[in-house]
C-alpha positions, 0 to 999 in steps of 0.5 A: 500500499505504501508502494503505491501512494508514493507512486501517486505522490510521485505522479502527482509531483511529475503533472504539477512540474510539467505543468508549470513549463507551460504558459498561454497564448491568446489572440485573435485571427482576422481576414486582410479586410479585419473580419474574424476567421472562425475555425481557424486552426491555431498549432504549434509546429511539429505537435500535437497541440493546437486548437480552434478559433471561436466564433469570433475568430478568438483563441487561447492556447497552452504551450510549452515555455519554448515554443518558437513557432505557431500555425495558423491554417483556414481553407482558402488561406495561405498557411501562416507560421508566426514567430512567438515572442516574451516581450520585456514585461513577460507576456506573450505576444506573436509577430 
C-alpha cells in the first residue's frame, strides 16, 4: 500500500512540474479586411498541440515555454507561421 501511495505522489509531483513549464498564448485571427476567421486552426509547429478559433476568431492555447512558432491554417488561405516571443514585461506575443 505504501508503494502505491509513493507512486501516486510521484505522479502528482511530475504532473505539477510539467504544468509549470507551460504558458498560455491568446489572440484573434482576422482576414485582410479585419473580419474574424472562426474555425482557423492554430497549432504549435511540429507538435500535437493545437486549437481552433471560436466564432469571433479568438483562441487560447497552452504551449510549452520553448515554443518558437505557431501555425495558422484556414481553408482557401495560405498557411502562416508566426514567430512567438516574450516581451520585457513577460507577456507573450506573436509577430
